[in-house]
C-alpha positions in Angstrom: -96.9 24.9 64.9 -93.3 25.2 64.2 -92.5 25.7 67.9 -94.5 22.5 68.7 -92.5 20.5 66.2 -89.3 21.7 67.7 -90.3 20.9 71.2 -91.4 17.4 70.1 -88.0 16.8 68.4 -86.2 17.8 71.6 -88.5 16.0 74.0 -86.9 12.7 75.1 -90.3 11.2 75.7 -91.4 11.7 72.0 -88.1 11.1 70.3 -86.6 8.3 72.6 -87.8 5.3 70.6 -86.4 6.7 67.4 -83.1 7.6 69.0 -82.6 4.2 70.7 -83.5 2.6 67.4 -80.8 4.5 65.6 -78.2 3.7 68.4 -79.1 0.0 68.3 -78.8 -0.2 64.5 -75.4 1.6 64.7 -74.2 -1.0 67.1 -75.4 -4.0 65.1 -74.4 -2.5 61.8 -70.7 -2.7 62.7 -67.8 -0.7 61.6 -67.9 1.6 58.5 -66.2 -0.3 55.6 -64.3 2.8 54.6 -62.8 2.9 58.1 -61.8 -0.7 57.9 -59.9 0.0 54.6 -57.6 2.5 56.3 -57.2 1.0 59.8 -54.2 -1.2 60.5 -52.9 -2.9 63.6 -50.8 -0.3 65.5 -48.3 -3.1 66.4 -47.9 -5.0 63.2 -49.1 -2.4 60.7 -51.0 -5.1 58.9 -54.7 -5.0 57.9 -57.4 -6.0 60.3 -60.5 -8.1 59.9 -63.8 -7.4 61.5 -65.5 -10.0 63.8 -69.1 -8.8 64.0 -70.2 -11.4 66.6 -67.5 -10.3 69.1 -67.4 -6.7 68.0 -63.7 -6.8 67.5 -61.1 -5.9 64.9 -58.7 -8.9 64.6 -55.0 -8.6 63.8 -53.9 -12.1 62.8 -50.3 -10.9 62.4 -50.1 -9.7 66.0 -52.5 -12.2 67.5 -54.6 -9.4 69.0 -58.3 -8.5 69.0 -59.1 -4.8 69.4 -62.5 -4.1 71.0 -65.2 -1.9 69.4 -67.1 0.1 72.0 -70.2 2.1 71.0 -69.1 1.7 67.4 -65.6 3.1 68.0 -62.6 0.9 67.5 -60.2 1.1 70.5 -56.9 0.8 68.7 -54.7 0.6 71.9 -52.4 -2.4 72.3 -53.0 -2.3 76.1 -56.8 -2.7 75.5 -56.5 -5.5 73.0 -57.2 -9.2 73.8 -54.7 -11.9 72.9 -56.1 -14.4 70.5 -54.2 -17.3 72.0 -51.5 -18.1 74.5 -48.6 -16.8 72.3 -47.0 -13.6 73.5 -48.0 -10.5 71.6 -45.5 -9.4 69.0 -43.2 -6.6 70.2 -42.5 -3.8 67.8 -38.7 -3.6 67.2 -37.8 -6.6 69.4 -35.8 -9.4 67.8 
């Protein structure tokens, strides 16, 4: 019986619904609050706020929105979306 239980756990047919349910809840759950406490905008070094609807971390100081893909924040300025028409703040520029 132990072998049968192991094969059922590894069988995508029998475990697929459970796995997809976990993945879906991870995506809708959002970002870990502890992670949000330590993450800052790489450009402005200011705190970020989480937008669950758009799955983004927002830097109001830099005017950028960093995407969250598969539950992982992409903290690259080149991947960020500008919040409005103003140019993104440049680190070290006057």
